[in-house]
TORFIKE-645520 format. One record per residue: residue number from 0; residue in three letters; x, y, z of N, C-alpha, C in turn. Coordinates in steps of 0.2 Angstrom, whole numbers. Each point is the difference from the previous one (the first is absolute). Last residue first. Layout:
<atoms>
+-----+------+-------+-------+-------+-------+-------+-------+-------+-------+-------+
! seq ! type !  n_px !  n_py !  n_pz ! ca_px ! ca_py ! ca_pz !  c_px !  c_py !  c_pz !
+-----+------+-------+-------+-------+-------+-------+-------+-------+-------+-------+
! NUM !  ALA !     X !     Y !     Z !     X !     Y !     Z !     X !     Y !     Z !
...
+-----+------+-------+-------+-------+-------+-------+-------+-------+-------+-------+
</atoms>
This chain:
<atoms>
+-----+------+-------+-------+-------+-------+-------+-------+-------+-------+-------+
! seq ! type !  n_px !  n_py !  n_pz ! ca_px ! ca_py ! ca_pz !  c_px !  c_py !  c_pz !
+-----+------+-------+-------+-------+-------+-------+-------+-------+-------+-------+
! 137 !  ILE !    84 !   589 !   -67 !     1 !    -4 !     7 !     5 !     4 !     2 !
! 136 !  GLU !   -10 !     9 !   -17 !    -5 !    -4 !     0 !     4 !    -2 !     7 !
! 135 !  LYS !     5 !    25 !   -11 !     1 !    -7 !     3 !    -9 !    -6 !     0 !
! 134 !  ARG !    10 !    16 !   -22 !    -3 !     2 !     9 !     0 !    -6 !     2 !
! 133 !  LEU !     6 !    17 !   -23 !     2 !    -6 !     7 !    -3 !    -1 !     6 !
! 132 !  THR !    -4 !    16 !   -26 !     0 !    -4 !     4 !     3 !    -4 !     4 !
! 131 !  THR !    -4 !     5 !   -27 !     2 !     8 !    10 !     1 !     1 !     7 !
! 130 !  ARG !    -2 !   -20 !   -18 !     6 !     3 !    -2 !    -3 !     9 !     2 !
! 129 !  THR !    -3 !   -22 !    16 !    -1 !     1 !    -6 !     4 !     7 !    -4 !
! 128 !  ALA !     0 !   -22 !    23 !     4 !     6 !    -6 !    -6 !     1 !    -7 !
! 127 !  MET !     2 !   -10 !    28 !    -3 !    -1 !    -7 !     0 !     5 !    -4 !
! 126 !  TYR !    14 !   -11 !    23 !    -3 !     6 !    -2 !    -2 !     0 !    -9 !
! 125 !  LEU !    10 !   -15 !    24 !    -4 !     1 !    -5 !    -2 !     5 !    -6 !
! 124 !  TRP !    18 !   -14 !    22 !    -6 !     7 !    -1 !    -2 !    -3 !    -8 !
! 123 !  PRO !    15 !    -8 !    24 !    -4 !     0 !    -7 !    -1 !     6 !    -1 !
! 122 !  GLY !    20 !     4 !     3 !    -8 !    -4 !    -2 !     0 !    -4 !     8 !
! 121 !  PRO !    16 !    24 !    -6 !     1 !    -6 !     2 !    -7 !    -4 !    -1 !
! 120 !  LEU !    11 !    21 !   -15 !    -4 !    -1 !     7 !    -1 !    -8 !    -1 !
! 119 !  ASP !    10 !    10 !   -17 !     5 !     0 !     4 !    -4 !    -2 !     9 !
! 118 !  ALA !    -9 !     4 !   -24 !     2 !    -8 !    -1 !     6 !     1 !     7 !
! 117 !  ALA !   -14 !    19 !    -5 !    -2 !    -4 !     5 !     3 !   -10 !    -1 !
! 116 !  GLU !     8 !    16 !   -14 !     1 !     6 !     6 !    -4 !    -6 !     6 !
! 115 !  GLU !     0 !    -7 !   -23 !     5 !     1 !     0 !     1 !     2 !    10 !
! 114 !  PHE !   -18 !     1 !   -11 !     1 !    -9 !    -2 !     6 !     2 !     6 !
! 113 !  ARG !    -8 !    20 !    -9 !    -2 !     2 !     5 !     1 !    -8 !     3 !
! 112 !  ARG !     7 !     5 !   -20 !     5 !     2 !     5 !    -2 !    -1 !     6 !
! 111 !  TRP !   -11 !   -11 !   -18 !     4 !    -1 !     2 !     6 !     4 !     5 !
! 110 !  GLN !   -25 !     3 !   -12 !     2 !    -2 !     5 !     9 !    -3 !     4 !
! 109 !  THR !    -7 !     5 !   -22 !    -3 !     4 !     2 !     2 !    -1 !     7 !
! 108 !  VAL !     4 !   -16 !   -11 !     7 !     3 !    -1 !    -4 !     9 !     2 !
! 107 !  ILE !   -14 !   -20 !     1 !     7 !    -3 !     2 !     5 !     7 !     2 !
! 106 !  ILE !   -21 !     0 !   -12 !    -2 !     1 !     7 !     7 !    -1 !     3 !
! 105 !  GLU !     1 !    -2 !   -23 !    -3 !     5 !     2 !    -2 !     4 !     7 !
! 104 !  LEU !     3 !   -24 !    -7 !     7 !     2 !     0 !    -1 !     9 !     1 !
! 103 !  GLN !   -18 !   -13 !    -4 !     4 !    -2 !     7 !     5 !     7 !     2 !
! 102 !  GLN !   -11 !     1 !   -19 !    -8 !     2 !     5 !     8 !    -2 !     8 !
! 101 !  TRP !     7 !    -9 !   -22 !    -1 !     7 !    -2 !     0 !     2 !     9 !
! 100 !  LYS !    -8 !   -22 !    -2 !     7 !     3 !     0 !     4 !     5 !    -2 !
!  99 !  ASN !   -26 !    -5 !     6 !     5 !     0 !    -4 !     7 !    -1 !     2 !
!  98 !  LEU !   -24 !    -3 !    17 !     6 !     6 !    -4 !     5 !    -4 !    -6 !
!  97 !  GLY !   -21 !    -4 !    15 !     2 !    -2 !    -3 !     4 !     6 !    -5 !
!  96 !  HIS !   -15 !     4 !    19 !    -2 !     2 !    -7 !     4 !    -2 !    -7 !
!  95 !  ARG !     5 !    -2 !    24 !    -7 !    -1 !     0 !    -2 !     0 !    -7 !
!  94 !  ALA !    24 !     2 !    12 !    -3 !    -2 !    -5 !    -8 !    -1 !    -1 !
!  93 !  ASP !    21 !    13 !    10 !    -7 !    -1 !     2 !    -4 !    -2 !    -6 !
!  92 !  LEU !    23 !    -6 !    12 !    -2 !     3 !    -8 !    -6 !     0 !     2 !
!  91 !  ARG !    17 !    -1 !    19 !    -5 !    -4 !    -3 !    -3 !     3 !    -3 !
!  90 !  PHE !    24 !    -5 !    15 !    -7 !     4 !    -5 !    -1 !    -1 !    -2 !
!  89 !  MET !    12 !    -8 !    22 !    -2 !     2 !    -5 !    -5 !     4 !    -4 !
!  88 !  ARG !    18 !   -13 !    20 !    -1 !     8 !    -1 !    -4 !     0 !    -9 !
!  87 !  ALA !     6 !   -20 !    25 !    -2 !     1 !    -9 !     1 !     7 !     2 !
!  86 !  GLY !     0 !   -15 !    19 !     0 !     7 !     0 !     2 !     3 !    -7 !
!  85 !  ALA !    -7 !   -23 !     7 !     7 !     1 !    -3 !     1 !     9 !     1 !
!  84 !  ALA !   -21 !    -8 !     8 !     5 !    -3 !     2 !     5 !     0 !    -2 !
!  83 !  VAL !   -17 !    12 !   -13 !     1 !     1 !     7 !     4 !    -2 !     4 !
!  82 !  LEU !    -2 !    -9 !   -21 !     0 !     7 !     0 !     1 !     3 !     8 !
!  81 !  ALA !    -9 !   -22 !    -2 !     7 !     1 !    -2 !     4 !     7 !    -1 !
!  80 !  GLU !   -24 !    -1 !     3 !     4 !    -2 !     8 !     8 !    -1 !    -4 !
!  79 !  ARG !   -17 !     4 !   -15 !     3 !     7 !     2 !     3 !    -4 !     6 !
!  78 !  GLU !    -5 !   -15 !   -16 !     6 !     6 !     1 !     1 !     4 !     3 !
!  77 !  ALA !   -15 !   -17 !     7 !     6 !    -1 !     0 !     2 !     4 !    -2 !
!  76 !  PRO !   -21 !     6 !    -3 !     3 !     1 !    10 !     6 !    -4 !    -2 !
!  75 !  ARG !   -15 !    11 !   -18 !     5 !    -8 !     1 !     2 !     3 !     4 !
!  74 !  HIS !    -8 !    20 !    -7 !    -8 !    -6 !     1 !     3 !    -6 !     1 !
!  73 !  GLN !    15 !    19 !    -7 !    -5 !     5 !     8 !    -5 !    -9 !     1 !
!  72 !  ILE !    16 !    -3 !   -20 !     3 !     1 !     4 !    -5 !     0 !    10 !
!  71 !  HIS !    -6 !     1 !   -28 !    -2 !    -3 !     7 !     3 !     1 !     7 !
!  70 !  ARG !     7 !     9 !   -21 !    -6 !     6 !     3 !    -3 !    -5 !     5 !
!  69 !  ASP !    26 !     2 !   -12 !    -5 !    -6 !     5 !    -6 !     5 !     3 !
!  68 !  ARG !    19 !     9 !   -13 !    -8 !    -1 !    -2 !    -4 !    -5 !     3 !
!  67 !  SER !    26 !    10 !     7 !    -5 !    -6 !    -2 !    -5 !     3 !    -4 !
!  66 !  ILE !    26 !     1 !    12 !    -3 !     8 !    -5 !    -5 !    -5 !    -4 !
!  65 !  ILE !    18 !    -1 !    26 !    -7 !    -4 !    -7 !    -2 !     5 !    -5 !
!  64 !  VAL !    25 !     2 !    16 !    -6 !     1 !    -1 !    -4 !    -2 !    -5 !
!  63 !  TRP !    22 !   -14 !    14 !    -4 !     7 !    -7 !    -6 !     3 !     1 !
!  62 !  GLY !    18 !   -14 !    13 !    -3 !     7 !     3 !    -3 !     3 !    -6 !
!  61 !  ALA !     4 !   -26 !     5 !     6 !     4 !    -5 !     0 !     8 !     0 !
!  60 !  GLN !   -18 !   -12 !    14 !     6 !    -1 !     1 !     8 !     2 !    -2 !
!  59 !  ALA !   -22 !     2 !   -11 !     2 !     6 !     6 !     7 !    -1 !     4 !
!  58 !  VAL !    -9 !   -15 !   -15 !     2 !     7 !    -5 !     1 !     3 !     7 !
!  57 !  ARG !    -5 !   -21 !     5 !     6 !     2 !    -5 !     1 !     6 !    -1 !
!  56 !  PRO !   -21 !    -4 !     8 !     4 !    -1 !     5 !     9 !     2 !    -1 !
!  55 !  ILE !   -21 !    -3 !   -16 !     2 !     6 !     3 !     5 !     1 !     4 !
!  54 !  TRP !    -2 !   -20 !   -12 !     3 !     6 !    -3 !     2 !     6 !     5 !
!  53 !  ASP !   -15 !   -19 !     3 !     3 !    -2 !     0 !     7 !     5 !    -1 !
!  52 !  VAL !   -24 !     2 !     0 !    -1 !     0 !     6 !    10 !    -4 !     2 !
!  51 !  ASP !    -8 !     6 !   -23 !    -1 !     6 !     6 !     4 !    -1 !     4 !
!  50 !  LYS !     6 !   -19 !   -17 !    -7 !     4 !     4 !     0 !     5 !     1 !
!  49 !  ASP !    13 !   -10 !   -23 !     2 !     0 !     8 !    -9 !     2 !     2 !
!  48 !  GLY !    10 !     0 !   -21 !    -6 !    -4 !     2 !    -2 !    -1 !     5 !
!  47 !  PRO !    19 !    14 !   -12 !    -8 !     0 !     0 !    -5 !    -4 !     5 !
!  46 !  GLN !    24 !     2 !     9 !    -2 !    -1 !    -7 !    -6 !    -1 !     2 !
!  45 !  VAL !    20 !    11 !    15 !    -6 !    -1 !    -1 !    -1 !    -3 !    -6 !
!  44 !  PRO !    21 !    10 !     4 !    -2 !    -9 !     6 !    -7 !     0 !     1 !
!  43 !  CYS !    15 !    13 !   -18 !    -4 !     3 !     4 !    -1 !    -7 !     2 !
!  42 !  PRO !    22 !    10 !   -11 !    -5 !    -4 !    -1 !    -6 !    -1 !     7 !
!  41 !  PRO !    19 !    22 !    -4 !     1 !    -6 !     4 !    -7 !    -7 !    -5 !
!  40 !  ARG !    10 !    23 !   -11 !    -7 !     0 !     4 !     1 !    -9 !     3 !
!  39 !  GLU !    20 !    22 !   -10 !    -1 !    -4 !    -1 !    -6 !    -4 !     6 !
!  38 !  PHE !     2 !    28 !   -11 !     3 !    -8 !     3 !    -3 !    -7 !     1 !
!  37 !  GLY !    -2 !    18 !   -17 !     7 !    -1 !     2 !     2 !    -5 !     7 !
!  36 !  ASP !   -21 !    12 !   -12 !     3 !     4 !     6 !     7 !    -3 !     0 !
!  35 !  SER !   -16 !   -11 !   -13 !     3 !     3 !    -5 !     3 !     6 !     5 !
!  34 !  GLY !     0 !   -27 !    10 !    -4 !    11 !    -3 !     3 !     2 !    -3 !
!  33 !  ARG !     9 !   -29 !     5 !     1 !     8 !     2 !    -5 !     4 !    -3 !
!  32 !  GLY !    -5 !   -21 !    12 !     2 !     2 !    -6 !     4 !     7 !     2 !
!  31 !  GLY !   -21 !   -21 !     9 !     6 !     2 !     1 !     4 !     4 !    -7 !
!  30 !  ALA !   -20 !   -14 !     0 !     8 !    -4 !     0 !     7 !     1 !     4 !
!  29 !  ASP !   -31 !     3 !     6 !     9 !     3 !    -3 !     6 !    -2 !    -1 !
!  28 !  GLY !   -22 !    -8 !     9 !     2 !    -2 !    -4 !     5 !     3 !    -4 !
!  27 !  PRO !   -14 !    14 !    16 !    -1 !    -9 !    -1 !     2 !    -3 !    -5 !
!  26 !  TYR !     7 !    23 !     5 !    -5 !    -2 !    -2 !     0 !    -6 !     0 !
!  25 !  THR !    13 !    26 !     6 !     1 !    -7 !    -1 !    -6 !    -5 !     0 !
!  24 !  VAL !    16 !    25 !     1 !    -7 !    -1 !    -2 !     1 !    -5 !    -1 !
!  23 !  ASP !    19 !    15 !     4 !    -6 !    -2 !     8 !    -7 !    -5 !    -1 !
!  22 !  SER !    15 !    10 !   -21 !     3 !    -5 !     4 !    -1 !    -3 !     7 !
!  21 !  ARG !   -12 !    14 !   -20 !     4 !     1 !     5 !     0 !    -6 !     1 !
!  20 !  VAL !    -7 !     2 !   -22 !     1 !     6 !     1 !     3 !     1 !     9 !
!  19 !  ASP !    -9 !   -20 !    -8 !     6 !     1 !    -6 !     3 !     5 !     1 !
!  18 !  ALA !   -17 !    -8 !    13 !     5 !    -2 !     1 !     7 !     0 !    -4 !
!  17 !  LEU !   -23 !     8 !    -4 !     3 !     7 !     7 !     9 !    -6 !     0 !
!  16 !  ILE !   -15 !    -7 !   -15 !     0 !     4 !    -2 !     3 !     3 !     4 !
!  15 !  LYS !    -9 !   -20 !     5 !     7 !    -3 !    -5 !     3 !     9 !    -1 !
!  14 !  ALA !   -18 !     0 !    15 !     5 !    -2 !     1 !     7 !    -2 !    -3 !
!  13 !  VAL !   -25 !     5 !    -7 !     4 !     5 !     0 !     7 !    -3 !     5 !
!  12 !  GLY !    -9 !   -17 !    -8 !     0 !     5 !    -5 !     2 !     3 !     2 !
!  11 !  LEU !    -9 !   -13 !    16 !     8 !    -2 !    -4 !     1 !     6 !    -4 !
!  10 !  LEU !   -16 !    -1 !    19 !     1 !     4 !    -3 !     6 !    -1 !    -4 !
!   9 !  ASP !   -11 !   -14 !    15 !    -3 !     1 !    -4 !     0 !     8 !    -5 !
!   8 !  ALA !    15 !   -13 !    15 !     1 !    -3 !    -6 !    -8 !     2 !    -3 !
!   7 !  ASP !    14 !    16 !    16 !    -3 !    -6 !    -1 !    -2 !    -4 !    -5 !
!   6 !  LEU !    21 !    18 !     6 !    -6 !     1 !    -3 !    -4 !    -9 !     0 !
!   5 !  TYR !    19 !    12 !    17 !    -2 !    -4 !    -3 !    -6 !     2 !    -3 !
!   4 !  PHE !    22 !    16 !     9 !    -9 !    -3 !    -2 !     0 !    -7 !    -4 !
!   3 !  ARG !    23 !     8 !     9 !    -6 !     2 !     2 !    -8 !     1 !     0 !
!   2 !  ILE !    27 !   -11 !    -4 !    -6 !     1 !    -1 !    -3 !     3 !     3 !
!   1 !  THR !    24 !     8 !    -6 !    -4 !    -4 !     5 !    -5 !    -2 !    -1 !
!   0 !  MET !    24 !     9 !   -11 !    -7 !     2 !     2 !    -3 !    -7 !     1 !
+-----+------+-------+-------+-------+-------+-------+-------+-------+-------+-------+
</atoms>
C-alpha cells in the first residue's frame, strides 16, 4: 500500500490514530512502521517544524492529499500561492470553533468516503469539511 493522505502538523494527535489503522496515511515526523492493517508505511520526509510553503509542494509532488485544520490558508497569500502553484489537493477541517481531537476525528471519519472520491480529482483544490458538509473553496 502507498501513502495517499498527509495529515498536517496541526492534526498530529488524530494523525497518529489514523496512521495506526490506515497505512495510506502519514504525518510530519512519522517514522513509518507497520499499521494494524498489516501494511508497512514508509517514513514521512516532512518534519513538524517545516514551513507550509516548503512542505506543500513536496507533499503535492508525492501525490498525497493534504488534510489540515489550517483556517488561515485562505488569508495567507504565500501559502495559498504554494497550494495553487503545486497543484495541491487539500481538505481543511472547519476549525472556527476550536476542535478537540474527538471532533477532528469525527469530521475526518464521517467525510472519509467523500475524501477518497475527491482524492482522484486533479488539483489544485481546497475543500472545507464539517461533519455534515464538504464545500469547495478553491
